[in-house]
N, C-alpha and C positions, 0 to 999 in steps of 0.2 A: 610598526610602519604607519598604522592608522593614526596613532597618537601624534606622530611627527607631522602627518598631513593636516590633522586638526590644528596643531600648533602653528604651522605655516599659514593655514587659512585664517586663523585668528590674528596673527601678526599682520597679514595683508589687509584684513578688514579694518585694523586700527590705523592704517596709514591714511594720510590726507589724500585728497583727490589729486593734487599736483604730484605727490610722491607715487601714487598708483599709476598715473599717466606716464611719468618718467620711467618707472620700473617696467611697466608693460611695453613701452616703446623699445627699451633696451633688449628685453627678452624677445620681442617680435623681430628685432633686427638681427641680434646675435645668433639666435637659433637657426633662422633660415640661411644665414651666411655659413654657419658651420655645416648644416645639412647640405647646402649647395656645393660647398667646397669638397666635402667628403663624397657626395654623390657624383659630382663632376669628375673627381679623380677616379671613382669606381667605374662610372659609365665609360669615360674615355679610355681607361685601362682595359676594360672589357672589350670595347670596340677595337682597340689596337690589337689586343691579343687575338680576337676572333679573325680580324683581317690578316694578321700575321700567320695564324693557323691555315687560313685558306690559301694565302700566297705560298706558304711552305709546302702544303700538300700539292699545289700545282707544280712546284719545283721537284718534289719527290716523284710525281708522275712523269715529269720530263726525264728524271734520272732513270726510272724504271723503263721508260720507252727507249732511251739511249742504250741501256743495258741489253734490252731485247734486240735492238739493231746490231749491237756489238756481237752478241752471241749468235745471232742469225748469220752474220757475215762470217764468223769463224766456222759455223757449220757448213755454210756454202763453200768456203775454202776446202773443207774436208771432203765434200762431195766432188769438187773439181779434181782433187789430187787422187782419191781412191779410184776414180773412173778413168784415169789417164792410161792410155794403151801401154806406155813404157812400164808403168808401175805394174799393170796387169801381167805383162810378159815376163818381166824379170822375177816377180814373186810367184807367178803361176807356173813357170817352166819346171817340169818335173825332172827333166834331164839337165845335167850341168851344161852351162853355156861357156864358150871360150872366154878367157880373161879379158881380151881386148873388147869384146862385145859387152861384157858386164861392166867394165869401166866406162865405156861410152854411154850405156844406159844410165848408170849411176850419175854421171855428170849431167845428162839431160834432165833426169828427175830432180836433181838438186837445183838445177837452174829453174825448172818449172816451179818448185817450191818457193824459191826466192822471188820469182816474178809474182806469184800469188800473194806472198807476204807484203811486198812493197806497196805503199811506203811504210809498212809496219805500224799502222795506226789501229789495226785490229788485233794482230797477234805478233809475237816476237820471234817465234821459232817453231819448226816442225821436225818430227822424227817418225820414220816408218820402221816398224819392227816386223820383219818377215818371219813366217813360221818355218821357213827353210834356213833361218839363221842370218839372213841378210838384214843389215841396218843401213837405212838411207836417211840422211839428215839435210836440213837446209844449211845455208852457208855459215851461220853464226854458231853452229854447234861444234864443240870440241869433242871429237869422237872418242878420244882416249878417256877423258873425264866421264863421258857418258857411259862407257863400258864399265868403268870402275864404280860409278855411283848408282846407276839405275837399278831399281828393283826389277824383279822378273815381271814381265808384262802379263804373265799368267795370273798375277794377283787380281787383275781386272777381268779375267775371262768369264767369270761367273756373271758379273754385271752385264757384260756385252752379250752373253748368250741369252740372257733374259729379254733383251730388246732386239735381237737379231738384225744387225745392220743400222740400228738407230744410234745416234751419238750419245755418249755418256759424259756428263760434266763432273769434274773433280773439284772439290772445295779448295780454298787457299792452301798452298804448300810451297815449299822452297826447292828450287833446282840449282845445281852448281856446275852445269855443263854448257852454259852459254859463254862464248868468248868475250873477254874484256871485263867480265864481272865475276866476282867470287860467288855471289849468290843472287838469285832473282826470285822474288815472291810473285807467284802467278796462280791462275786457275787454268785447268787444262781440259780439253775435250778429246776423248778417245773414241775411235770409230773403227769397226771391223772393215778390212779390205776383202771384199767378196769377189771371187774369180768369176768373171762373166760367163765363161764357157760352161762351168758345171755348178756354179752356185756355192762352191766350198769357200771357207774362210782361209785366206792365204797370208794374212798379216793384220797388223793393228797400226792405225795412224794416231799420232799424238800431236795436238796443236796447243802451244802454250801462250796464254794471254797474260801479259805482264800486269800486275796490280796497278802500276803507274798509269797504264792506259785506262783502266777502270776509274781511277781517281781523277783522271783528266776530264771525265764526263762532267763532274760537278765542281771542279776546282775553280771554274770561272764564274760560278754562281755566287753572287754576293749575298750574305746573310748577316746583316748588321755589321758591327765592328769586329766582334769576336765570335759570332755564331758560326757553326760549321755543320757539314753533313758527313756522315760515315755510314758504313754498312756492316751489319753483324749477321751471323748465321743463327739458326734457331736455338743453338746452345749458348749464345751470348758472346761468342768469339768474334772479335773485329776482323773482318776479311778485306776491308778497303777503307783507307783514310788518306787525307792529304799529308798527315803526319806519319811518316814511316815508322816512328817509334811506337805508335799505337797498335800496329798489326799484331795479331795473335793474343792481344790482351782480352780479358773477359769482363763483361759488364753484367754477368749473371747475378751478381750480388747487389747491384745497384737497385734502389727502390723503384725505379721506373720500369725495369725490365719485365716484371710480371704483367704490368699494365700493357706494354706494347705487344706482348704475346697474345693478349685478349682483344686488342683493339686494332683496327685498320683504318687508314685515312682519317686520323683523328689527332687531337693535340690536348695536352694537359700541362698544368704548372706543377713542378716538383721542387722541393727544397733539398738541395744537395750541398752538403758541407756549409751550412749556415747561409747559403745563397740560393735564391729562387731562379729556376730555369724553366723555359718553355720547351717542352719536348713534343715533337711531332713524328709520326711514323707511317710508313706504307710498306706493306708486305710484297715481296717479290717471290712468288710461289715457285717460279721455274727453278730457282736455285735454293729454295727454302731460306731466303735471306730477308732481312728487314732493313729498309733504308730509313735512317734516322736523321732528323734535323734538331739541333739543340742550340739555344741562344739564351744568354742571361736576361732575366725579366726586366731588370733596371734599365737595360738599353732601350727596351720597347716603351717603358712608361716614363722615360725622362721628360718628354714633352708634357705629359699630363701632370707631372709634379710641378713643372713651371707654371702651368695654368692654375693649379690649386694655390700656389704661392701668390700669384697675382690676385686671385679671388680674396685671399685673406688680407692682403694689403689694401685692396679696394674696400673690403668690409670694415677694416679698422678706420679708414677715412669716413666711411658712412656712419659708423658709430659715433665718432666725434661730432659730425654734423647733426646726427640725431639727438645727441645730448643737448646741444645748443637750441635746436628748433623745438625740442620737447619741453624744455624749460619755458620758452616763450609761449608755446601753445597752452601748456598746463596753467600758467598764470592767467592767460586771457580767458580760460574757461572757468578756472576755480574761483576767481574773485567774484563774478556775478553769482555763482552758485553759493558762495559763502554768505553773500548778502541775502540771497533768497532763504538760505537755511536760518539765518538770524531772524528774519521776518517770521518764518514758520514757528520758530521757538517762541517768539513774542505772541503769536496767535495761539499757540498751545497754552500759554499762560492766561488767555482770556481776552487779549487785546485784538478785537476784530478790525481795528482801525490801522493796523500795522501794514500799510501798503509797501510794495516793493518799487524802488525807482527803476524805471525801464530805460536802459542805455543803448539798446540796439534792437534790430528786428530778426536776429538769429534765433536758433532754437531756445536758448536761455532767455532771450528777450520775450519770445512768444510764451514761454513757460511763466515768466513773471507776469505778463499781461493776463494770462489765463488764471494765475493765482489771485491777482487782484480782482478779476471778474468773479472768481469762485468765492472770495470773501464777501463780495457784495451779495451774491446769490445766497450764501449761507446766512448772512444777516437778514435778508428778506425772508428766507425760509423759516428762520427762527421766529421772526415776527408773525409770519403766517401760521406757523404751528401753534404759537401762543394764542393767536386769535381763534383758531379752529378749536383748540382745546377748551378755551373759555366758552366758545359758542356751544361746543358739545356738552359741557357741564350745564350750561343754561337750559339746553333742550332736555337733558336728562332730568333736571330738577322739575322743569315744567311737565315733562311726561309723568314723573312720579306724582306730581300734584294732580294730574289728570287721573292717574290710577286710583288715587284715594279721594277723588273729588267729593266733597261733602254734599254738594247739590244732588249728584246722582245717588249717593248713599241715603240722604234724607228722603228724596222722592221715593226710593225703593222701600224704605222702612215705613213711610206714610202709607204706601200702597199695601204693605203687609198688614198694618193696623186696620186699614179700611176693609180689607178682605177678611180679617179675623172677626170684625164686628158683624160682617155679613154672613159669617159662618162658613165661608169658603175655605175650609181647612186644607183641602187638597191643593188649591192654588197657593195658599200661604206656604205649605210645605215645599212646593216646587220652586217658589220664588226665593225663599230663604236658602234652599239647597243650591240653586243656581248662583245666588249672590256669593255664597261661601266658596264655591268652586271657582267663580270668576276671580275673586281676590287671591285665591291660592295660586292660580296660574299667573295672575298679573304681578304678584310679588316675586315668584320664581326664585326665591333665595338670592335675590340681587342680580341674577343673570340678565344680560341685555339681549343675548341671542338665544332663541329657542327654536325648536322644530316647527315646521308648518303645521304639523299635526296638532301640537299643543296650542298654537295660535288660533287655529280653526276651532278647536274645542272651546277656547276662551270666548271666541266670537259667538259660538252656539249658546253658551250660558248667558251671555249678554242679550241675545235675541230672545231667549226664553223669558227673561225678566221683562223686556220691553213688550213682548207679545202679550204677556199677562196684563201689563199696565194699560196698553192701548187696545186690548181686546181685538176687535175686528177691524182695526185701522189698517193693517197690512198683513201680508203673508210673505214667507221667505222660503228659499230653497238653497241647499249647499251641495255642490257637485265638484269634488276635488279629485283629480287623478291620483290614484294610489302611488304612482311612481314618484311623485314629488313630496309625499308626506314626510319623508325623513330629511328633506333639504332644509336649509336654515333661513330664518327670517328675523328681522328686528322685532322684539316684543312690542305688543300693542301697536301693530301696524294696521290690522284689519278692523279692530273695534272702533277707532276714531272715525274711520270712513263709513262704517255702518251707522254710527251715531249721527254723522252729517246727513246721511241719506234719510234717516228718520226725522230729525228735527228740521232740516232745511229743504227736504225734498218731498216727504210724504205727509207730514203733519198738517200742512196748509192745502193739501190736495182734497178735492171732493171725492168721496168714495174710498174704496179700499185700494191700497197700493201693493206693489210687489218688489221684493228685494231678492236678487239672485246672486249667489256667490259661486264663482267658477274658479278652478285651478287647473293649469295645464302647462305643457312645454311647447315652446315655439321658437324656432331658429336658435337653438342652444341657449335659450333663456327660460326661466320659470316665470309665468304670468299668473297673477291672482286678480280677478276682476270682480268689483262690487257694482252691480247694475241696479238702478231703481227707475221706476216710471213716474217720478215726481214732477215738480213744477219746472225743473231744469234751471240752467244758468245762461246768462248772456256771455258773449265772447269776451267783452271787456272785463267782466267779473272774473273769468278764468285767468286772464292775464294778470289782474291785480292780485288774485289769491296766490299765484305761483311766482310773482315778482319777489326777488330777494330784497328789494328796497321797500317792500310793502310793510308798513309798520302799524297797520290797523289793529285794534284790540279785538276785532271780531273773532269770536271763538271758532267759527267755521274756518277762517283763513289760517288760524294757528294750528288747528288739528291737521289740515292737509299739508301745510308747509313743514310741520314738525315731522310727520311721517316721511315726507320726501327727503328732507335734509338728514335725518337720522339714517335712512337707507344709504344715501350718498356717502355719509361719513364712514359707515361700516363696510360697504361693498364697492364703492367707487363712483365717480361722477357719471359713468354711463348708465347707472341704475337709478331707480326712484319711482315716481308715479306720473302717469299721463292722465289728463282729464279731457273727456269729450262730452258735450252736452247740447241739447236743443230745448229751447223754452217750450214748456207744456208737454214735452215728450219724455223727458228724463235725463239722467246723468249716468255716465260710465266712468269709473275710476279704475285704471290698471296699475297694479303694483308690479314693477319689473325687477326681477332678481336674477342672480347668476344661475345658469343652467347646471353648472358643475358644482358638485357638493363641496369641492375644495377651491371654490372661487375666491378671489382676493377678499380678505376680510371675513371669509366664511367660518373660520374657526376661532373668531374672537370670543 
């Protein structure tokens, strides 16, 4: 996989700018369209499914509420009938009553039953089974079929006794004793008839609720084109459906049945026989039933499919438009860039005159203008670097000449000879030893940057020599902060300044002079000061000495400017030397160096 990605990245890198723009635009347009279409389809489908689940659950709640009303009405009917005086008298009479009175009572009770049942939107028939053997029915019951078919009511006595006087509902079953129909599928409520005088059970009332009445509760509810509602018991048997043929069938083996047993007031999509259906359910605990709504998913998502198709068609048109516009844009961008690239190639081959033709003020035009400006700056910088390097070499050569200045060497050797003739062997020894150490540090194996400690030591040797030569002409002191001893300095920076102080400040002074050398940190900078109390300088002399255009051959000006410019070359333009002086009072020269050991140029 990694190799494939590397290969694709390599192929993309080799494409021209125009091809990259065209390919990128196509990818940028195609991918969002595909993602938009798929996400729109998914989101819209999810929204539709979620809303359908909510609407379906509302309908299921209506169905369960209607079922409750239906069953409550049936139980109310049972209460009316069992409390009727005629029912109480005919079933509770322990002594036989005459036939005429019995027939009269039976007729009255049957009429009461029919009146209670009308208009038969709650229940279809009623039967009273007396414990004394009496059977009283509503008008639609075929008594002969009833006597032949019915099971003994004693089958339900155990259930009735557990709830003494409370109605008991029987799940879906079939009866064949209603007139005009061979068989009726119904649910039934049975209730004990309790004798009001002594509280004994004198019979059992049976009210039959036709399944068609139950199905009529939800038959008017529209659920898509082919969606439907039905009711099952907790064993999975269908107990109510608009399709009569579905009754008594089992869904226990259907894949959604375990889910509806565990979930209430919820919905989920299931695949049934290669087709997806949305199934919603709500439990009706009074009868241990589950009301189910089921609808094909493609009916719900048909609109979202049309939206997705429209997005794809629009996207295809956008792709065609993008190809045309991308080609135009890529050409308008790539041509100036190609010209710029060709110019850069020419510059890379050494032609700094390869300017780019500027054709506009857009980003590429500004880039071309900056490129041309950069070429000019590079050319100027190259010239400047060349001049600085040449100047640096000149100063280094001059500094080297100063290091091995024959005049200083001759004067020192002459002084050694004179001292030897005078027999001052101690001074001869000191002078020769100081001279050797001076040149050892001055040469420094070709290094241009040394530590302040080494540079101060070199200056000390120089002062020893000069102090012997000039004897009592001057005194000197060296006070350098130990914290700066390991910081860096350009070699032969202090000695030329001491030389200037002796030759041009103290030599022409009457009496003994003083040279003080100080070293300290100030405002994150390292400062080394050479202070003398000689004849001093005029302000115009200082300006002339430090002027970059000053070309005098005066050795004094060369020494000072040489130190200043070498420090600037190595450490930066913000460093160098500062001169302050007053005539007949003395001169102070400050060497300004970086305070940080790793300052710019510090490790050269």
